[in-house]
NUMI-646722 format. One record per residue (C-alpha): x, y, z. Coordinates in steps of 0.25 Angstrom, whole numbers, plus 5000, padded with zeros to 4 digits. Example, Ala and Ser with C-alpha at 12.3 -4.5 7.8 and 13.67 -1.06 7.14 Angstrom:
BEGIN
504949825031/505549965029/
//
This chain:
BEGIN
508849834755/508249694755/509649644762/509449754775/507849744776/508349574778/509649614789/508649694796/507549594796/508849494802/509049584813/507449594818/507649434818/509049444825/508449544836/508349504850/506849534856/507149624867/507349584881/506249584890/506149714900/506949684914/507149764925/507949664933/509249714926/510349664936/509449544939/508949544953/507949454955/509249364954/509449394969/508049314973/508149164975/507449084964/506149054974/506149224976/506249254961/505049164956/504449234966/504649364959/504349304946/502949274953/502849414956/503149464943/502149354934/501049404944/501249554944/501449524926/500349444925/499549484934/499749644937/500249704925/499149684915/498149744927/498949844934/498849984924/497449984926/497249944939/498150064941/497450164933/496150134942/496850144955/496350004957/497249894964/497149744957/496449674968/496249554958/497549514957/497849504971/497149344974/498449334963/499449414970/499149354982/499449184978/501149254974/501049234991/501949344992/501349405004/502349435014/503449415005/504649485013/504149455027/504549305033/503349215039/501949235044/501449195028/502349275023/502949275010/504349285016/505549295007/506849405004/506749545002/507149534990/506149454988/505249554992/505649654985/505849594970/504149544973/503849684975/504949744965/504249644956/502649694959/503249834959/503749794944/502249784939/501549884950/502249954961/500749954966/500549824967/501749814973/501449914984/500249854989/501349734989/502249804997/501249875006/500549745011/501749665011/502949795016/502049875024/500849805030/501449665031/502849725034/502149805044/501749665053/502949595049/503949695057/502949775066/501749665070/501749565082/502049405079/500349405080/500149525073/501149445060/500549315061/499149385059/499249475049/500449435039/499949315036/498749345030/499449485024/500449375017/499349305012/498749445006/497449415014/497549555020/498349665014/499049755021/499249905022/500250025027/499750145033/500950235038/500650345029/499650475032/499150575024/499950685030/501050585033/502050515024/503650515026/503450575040/502750465046/503750415057/503450525065/502250585060/500950475059/499550545062/499050405062/498850395079/498750255085/497950265099/498050135107/496350135115/496749995123/497049875113/496649955102/497250085096/496550175087/497050235075/496750355070/497250445056/497650395039/498550325032/498650375017/499450305004/499050165011/499350064999/498249945002/497450035012/496050035004/496149895002/497049815011/496749735024/497649775035/498449925036/499749925045/499450075052/500550145058/499850285066/500850335080/500250285094/499850415103/500350345115/501850345111/501950395097/502550305091/502150255076/501350125077/500650015068/499549935067/498549805059/497349885055/496349805048/495749885037/494249825035/494049785049/494549915057/493550015063/494050155059/495050115047/494650185034/495450185020/495250275009/495950224995/496650354989/496350374975/496950464964/498350404965/499450414954/500450294958/500250184963/498850164960/498750014962/498950024976/497850064984/498150184995/497250215007/497050335013/496850255026/496050325041/496250275054/495150325063/495050275077/495250145070/495450045079/496449935078/496949845091/498349815096/498449695091/498549745078/499649855081/500949805074/501549765087/502949805084/502649935076/502650035087/503650155080/504050225066/505250125067/504250005067/503450075054/504850105049/505349945047/504049925040/504650035028/505849995029/505349875022/504349925011/505250035008/506249905002/505049854995/504750014987/506150004984/506049874976/504549934969/505050064965/505849954957/504949864952/504349984948/505650014941/505649894934/504149894931/504450034921/505649994917/505049854912/503949944905/504950054898/505949944894/504649864888/503849984881/505450044877/505749894869/504049894861/503950054860/504550084846/504650254840/505450274828/505550134825/506150074835/505950014851/506150144859/507050054867/508050064857/508150214860/509350264869/508750354878/507350254882/508750144883/509050254894/508050264901/507750114902/509150114907/509050184917/507750124922/508450004923/509450064929/508650114939/507849994939/509149894942/509750014955/508449984962/508549844961/509949834964/509549924976/508449864984/508949714979/509949764989/509149804998/508449694998/509549595002/509849725013/508349685019/508649535019/509849545028/509149635038/509749765033/508949855029/508749985035/507650095032/508850175025/509050055015/507550055011/507450195011/508550225001/507950104991/506750154992/507150304990/507950244977/507250154972/505950234971/506750364965/507150264953/506050224951/505550364949/506650374939/506150254932/504850264929/504850384925/505950314913/505050234910/504050334910/504750414901/505150284891/503750264887/503350404884/501850454886/501450294886/502250304899/501150394904/500050304903/499750194913/499950074903/501250094900/501450044916/502650134916/501750254920/501250164931/502550164938/502950294937/501650314945/501950224955/503250284955/502950384961/502050324976/503450224977/504250334978/503350404989/502750284996/503650225008/504450355011/504950445000/505950464994/506550585003/506250495015/506950385009/508150455009/508250525021/508250375028/509550355019/509950485022/509850475038/510550315036/511750395030/511850495036/511550475050/510950585051/509250605051/508650715040/507350665045/506450795050/
//
């Protein structure tokens, strides 16, 4: 008996420490340059040090952590992926991995940044005049002005391409906007809204830069009682004879085709965000499995738990590899709508599986916010739907591969 006890003690001494959770199984960050990896490490450190300790409380309270914005601005990532005009610039690989790192800790924080950097700044970058870019992008890159993007309406979601009810009527050098926009992230508190409306004269969709806090006829009501992305402040925007100068009309945003150029870029971003959510769920689940004891040993030693973890990691890795290749295509200028659509639908569907498995692994503990995985589980539902539903993305892909449109 004494000999067996001594042997077991020796085994315990020689037992290696358990590996720290790491969701970059195929080391995709090695595809970045050394300088890019340094920035990614800075973003990760900010998220782990500043956001992770407080985000569950803000999520539970339906509140945004405004006190974190000064430190976030110091990362100097405003305008990431956009060149010139005071923007950070950088490859689409870098933009994607940074978005993934934000969502790895909190999908809401990643969404806040994506709306500002991708949708709002991206609209001006792609559809604005040179004068508009010079005026708006530098302060937005410095995050002195935060933006939002108003496309979806209370009764119009997937049919925005042909069914916008918000109207724009030109009156000399001014436009009168009338209508509503719903589910608009950042809207209750930001400074600048990109509003898309149908011109009553030619029936074409046009974009407008609206200054929220100084434009008469512009109002926002915060949407309450959400079950997903609770940290993001979503708003219902009402435009009642909202007067916008012609100088604030996006000069190259004259049809829904121009709007779609922005959406292509941001659907790409949602693929990265949904991959980051999976990383966060997997890493939290693995850490829990290593620590949680049942029947006298960690549940990570059980076959069924390891099966769940392996399936989660497979989803994460598949999405990472898909998104890395898509970023390479984008950097080469070869990304089209159907490429972004496939990534958005695939990665968000896999995200749903991954977060569900993570919640399952936690058992009853997985339904409390403190587990972190509960937040990822709930937030995944919003990412699955926004920027175009799963079904609409698949129809975009279907049209590309068959040559036949199935849209009604």
